[in-house]
C-alpha positions in Angstrom: 183.4 196.7 149.2 181.2 194.1 150.9 178.1 195.8 149.4 179.2 195.2 145.9 177.1 192.7 143.9 177.2 190.9 140.6 173.9 189.2 141.2 172.0 191.0 138.3 174.8 189.9 135.9 174.4 186.3 137.1 170.6 186.4 136.7 170.3 188.1 133.4 173.3 186.2 132.0 171.2 183.0 132.5 167.7 184.3 131.8 168.3 186.2 128.5 170.0 183.4 126.5 167.4 181.0 127.8 164.6 183.3 126.8 165.9 183.7 123.2 166.4 179.9 122.9 162.8 179.3 124.2 161.4 181.5 121.4 163.2 179.3 118.8 162.2 176.0 120.5 158.5 177.1 120.7 158.6 178.2 117.1 160.0 174.8 116.1 157.4 172.8 118.1 154.6 174.9 116.6 156.0 174.5 113.1 156.5 170.8 113.4 153.3 169.9 115.3 150.7 172.4 113.9 151.9 173.6 110.5 153.5 170.5 108.9 152.3 167.9 111.4 155.5 165.9 111.3 157.4 165.0 114.4 160.8 163.3 114.3 163.3 161.9 116.7 165.3 165.2 116.5 162.2 167.1 117.7 161.9 164.8 120.7 165.6 165.2 121.6 165.5 169.0 121.3 162.3 169.2 123.5 164.0 167.0 126.1 167.1 169.3 126.0 164.9 172.4 126.4 163.3 171.0 129.5 166.8 170.4 130.8 167.7 174.0 130.0 164.7 175.2 132.1 166.1 173.3 135.0 169.6 174.6 134.4 168.4 178.2 134.2 166.6 177.8 137.5 169.6 176.3 139.2 171.9 179.0 137.9 169.6 181.6 139.4 169.4 179.7 142.7 173.2 180.2 143.0 172.5 183.9 143.8 170.6 182.9 146.9 173.8 181.3 148.3 176.5 183.9 147.7 177.4 183.8 144.0 177.9 187.3 142.8 179.0 188.5 146.2 182.4 188.7 147.8 183.7 185.8 149.9 183.9 188.1 152.9 180.0 188.3 153.1 179.4 184.6 152.8 177.4 183.0 155.5 178.2 179.5 156.9 174.7 178.3 156.2 175.1 179.0 152.5 177.9 176.5 152.0 175.9 173.2 151.9 173.0 174.4 149.7 175.5 176.1 147.3 177.4 172.8 147.0 174.2 170.9 146.3 173.2 173.4 143.6 176.7 173.2 142.0 176.4 169.4 142.0 173.1 169.4 140.3 174.1 172.2 137.8 177.0 170.1 136.5 174.9 167.0 136.0 172.1 168.9 134.2 174.7 170.8 132.1 176.3 167.6 130.9 172.8 166.1 130.2 171.6 169.1 128.2 174.8 169.3 126.1 174.5 165.7 125.2 170.8 165.7 124.3 171.2 168.9 122.2 174.1 167.3 120.2 172.0 164.1 119.7 169.1 166.3 118.5 171.3 168.1 116.0 172.8 164.8 114.7 169.3 163.3 114.4 168.3 166.4 112.3 171.4 165.8 110.1 170.4 162.2 109.8 167.1 163.3 108.3 168.6 166.0 106.0 171.6 164.2 104.6 170.7 161.0 102.8 174.1 159.8 101.5 175.3 156.6 103.2 178.8 157.9 104.1 177.4 160.9 105.9 174.8 158.8 107.8 177.5 156.5 109.0 179.6 159.4 110.2 176.5 160.8 112.0 175.8 157.4 113.7 179.5 157.3 114.8 179.2 160.8 116.3 176.0 159.8 118.1 177.7 156.8 119.6 180.6 159.1 120.7 178.2 161.4 122.5 176.7 158.5 124.4 180.1 156.8 125.1 181.7 159.9 126.6 178.7 161.4 128.3 177.4 158.3 130.1 180.7 157.5 132.1 181.3 161.2 132.8 177.9 161.7 134.3 178.2 158.5 136.3 181.6 159.4 137.6 180.4 162.9 138.6 177.2 161.5 140.1 179.1 159.0 142.2 182.2 161.1 142.8 181.9 160.7 146.6 181.1 157.7 148.7 178.6 158.3 150.2 177.1 160.5 147.6 176.1 163.3 150.1 179.8 163.6 150.9 179.9 166.1 148.0 178.2 168.7 150.2 178.8 167.4 153.7 182.3 168.2 155.0 181.9 166.8 158.5 181.6 163.1 157.5 184.1 160.4 156.6 184.2 160.0 152.9 186.1 159.0 149.8 185.9 161.3 146.7 187.3 161.3 143.2 189.3 164.3 141.8 186.6 166.0 139.8 189.1 168.2 137.9 189.9 165.3 135.6 186.2 164.7 135.0 185.7 168.4 134.1 188.7 168.4 131.7 187.7 165.2 129.9 184.1 166.4 129.6 185.0 169.8 128.2 187.6 168.4 125.8 185.2 165.8 124.3 182.3 168.3 124.1 184.4 170.9 122.3 185.8 168.3 119.9 182.3 167.1 119.0 181.1 170.7 118.5 183.9 171.3 116.1 183.1 168.0 114.3 179.4 169.1 114.0 180.5 172.2 112.1 183.0 170.3 110.0 180.4 167.7 109.0 177.5 170.2 108.3 179.0 173.1 106.3 180.6 171.1 103.4 177.4 169.1 103.0 175.0 172.0 103.0 176.9 173.7 100.1 175.9 171.1 97.5 172.2 170.9 98.5 169.8 171.9 95.9 167.9 174.6 97.8 166.8 178.2 97.2 169.8 180.6 97.7 168.2 182.3 100.7 167.4 179.0 102.4 170.9 177.7 101.9 172.3 180.9 103.2 170.1 180.6 106.3 171.3 177.0 106.9 174.9 178.0 106.5 174.4 181.0 108.9 172.8 178.7 111.5 175.6 176.1 111.1 178.2 178.8 111.5 176.5 180.0 114.6 177.7 176.7 116.2 181.1 178.4 116.2 179.7 180.6 119.0 178.9 177.5 121.0 182.5 176.4 120.6 183.8 179.8 121.7 181.5 179.9 124.7 182.6 176.4 125.7 186.3 177.3 125.5 185.8 180.6 127.5 183.8 178.7 130.1 186.5 176.1 130.4 189.3 178.7 130.7 187.2 180.6 133.4 186.5 177.5 135.4 190.2 176.6 135.4 191.2 180.1 136.3 188.9 180.6 139.2 189.7 177.2 140.8 192.6 178.9 142.7 190.7 182.2 143.3 190.6 183.6 146.9 187.3 185.3 146.1 185.6 182.4 144.2 182.0 183.5 144.7 182.8 187.0 143.2 185.1 185.9 140.4 182.9 183.0 139.2 179.9 185.2 138.4 180.3 184.8 134.6 180.7 181.0 134.6 176.9 180.6 134.7 176.6 183.1 131.8 179.0 181.1 129.5 177.3 177.9 130.5 173.9 179.4 129.5 175.3 180.8 126.2 176.8 177.4 125.3 173.6 175.5 126.1 171.1 178.0 124.7 172.9 178.9 121.5 173.2 175.1 120.9 169.4 174.9 121.3 169.0 177.8 118.8 171.2 176.1 116.3 169.1 172.9 116.7 165.7 174.6 116.5 166.2 177.3 113.8 166.5 175.0 110.7 163.1 173.5 111.2 161.0 176.7 111.7 161.1 177.6 108.0 157.3 177.0 107.5 156.7 180.0 109.8 
């Protein structure tokens, strides 16, 4: 029983989605910089998001050094503090990457859709991303006073209930992902584009539904394992769903701009 491990699932569940997303992002950068030599705000945001995804993938893999993927009965006391530090960093980076990816997609829509009403909707959605992400990140960053109280159990500290932060962040993120699909698909249909190109854009926009599904599954899993008695074993797939949500978002953002290839 104690010898059982889910470490390979944790590692590959983070590395494979990131690897696929990286192919799309590199293709996008090559297309924009080398082929058409046009770089926009959306390209900058997606590049920033990709760098964040690198950090997130590394952190997800680091979890396996401190017990994730193994039963709670084999956990070592010296793993607790570094595991809490990694978890703290993961959630901050996760929130940052989701936000920058959404802004990158919205910046792309701003460039593609030229009618005034749609542009105003997009600006409003950008503002919504900033207005909900900034306070959530700040609340999570300063959840304990002092900050290192997050991972130090032996000191006197005052901490917020992070469950509320997680629920608010997940709800806002999922709502905005749904809004992205609702805004994009009806506006792609009337575009005067070749049939194959329009079909590709619709397919990519529809792929965003997978981001929504991954976000919902991740939220359900995080909620379910909160009361688990074997947390380090049962939480193995949370990193996978986080990776799928982040990396499929990057694919959706990068794919529409690699057509010159």
